[in-house]
C-alpha positions as CSV (number, residue, x, y, z in Angstrom):
1,M,-22.0,31.2,11.4
2,T,-20.1,28.2,9.2
3,T,-19.7,27.4,6.0
4,A,-19.9,24.3,4.3
5,A,-16.9,22.9,2.1
6,S,-17.3,23.1,-1.7
7,P,-18.1,19.8,-3.0
8,E,-14.6,20.3,-4.6
9,V,-13.0,20.5,-1.1
10,A,-14.9,17.8,0.4
11,R,-14.1,15.5,-2.5
12,S,-10.6,15.8,-2.1
13,G,-10.7,15.9,1.5
14,L,-12.5,12.2,1.3
15,E,-9.8,11.2,-1.0
16,A,-6.9,11.9,1.1
17,M,-8.6,10.1,3.8
18,L,-9.2,7.0,1.0
19,E,-5.9,6.8,-0.4
20,A,-3.9,7.3,2.8
21,R,-0.2,6.9,2.1
22,S,0.6,6.9,6.0
23,V,-1.3,6.4,8.9
24,A,-1.0,6.3,12.5
25,L,-2.7,3.7,14.6
26,V,-2.3,5.8,18.1
27,G,-3.3,3.3,20.8
28,A,-1.3,0.1,19.4
29,S,-1.1,-2.9,21.6
30,G,0.2,-6.1,21.8
31,R,-1.6,-7.7,24.0
32,A,-3.7,-10.2,22.8
33,E,-7.2,-9.7,21.7
34,S,-7.6,-6.5,23.1
35,F,-8.7,-3.7,20.7
36,G,-5.3,-2.2,19.7
37,A,-3.9,-5.4,18.5
38,V,-6.7,-5.9,16.5
39,M,-6.4,-3.3,14.6
40,V,-2.6,-3.6,14.5
41,S,-2.9,-7.1,12.7
42,Q,-5.9,-5.3,10.7
43,L,-3.4,-2.5,9.3
44,L,0.2,-4.4,9.3
45,D,-1.6,-7.6,7.4
46,G,-5.0,-6.1,6.1
47,G,-3.5,-5.1,2.3
48,F,-2.5,-2.0,3.3
49,D,-0.5,-0.7,0.6
50,G,1.1,3.0,2.8
51,R,3.2,3.1,5.5
52,G,1.7,1.8,8.7
53,H,2.8,3.9,11.9
54,L,2.5,2.5,15.8
55,V,2.0,4.7,18.5
56,N,2.1,3.7,22.2
57,P,4.3,4.9,24.9
58,R,4.3,1.1,26.5
59,Y,6.4,-0.5,23.4
60,G,9.2,0.0,21.5
61,E,7.9,-2.9,19.0
62,I,4.8,-4.4,18.6
63,A,4.6,-7.9,16.2
64,G,8.1,-7.0,15.0
65,H,7.2,-3.5,14.0
66,R,8.8,-0.6,15.8
67,C,6.4,1.2,17.8
68,V,6.7,5.1,19.4
69,A,5.6,6.5,21.8
70,S,4.1,9.8,20.7
71,L,3.3,11.7,17.2
72,R,5.7,13.9,17.6
73,E,8.6,11.2,17.4
74,L,7.5,10.2,13.9
75,D,9.8,11.1,11.1
76,E,6.3,11.9,8.9
77,A,3.2,13.1,9.3
78,P,0.2,10.7,8.8
């Protein structure tokens, strides 16, 4: 049996997601017109104020930004 989170807990979780300071984009891509490339552009050029981390084992860099092979390689938790 599961229980619903209290409104305070649910709100704090939602706030954490909407006010993120760091985001990891798993599947980032440098291939033009791919979904991963569009998401990279939205993350880096879309006005996000936090840190954006790109994750894809096929790239060391995308659009001039460091790309790591896995989430384990990040220096902070997104």
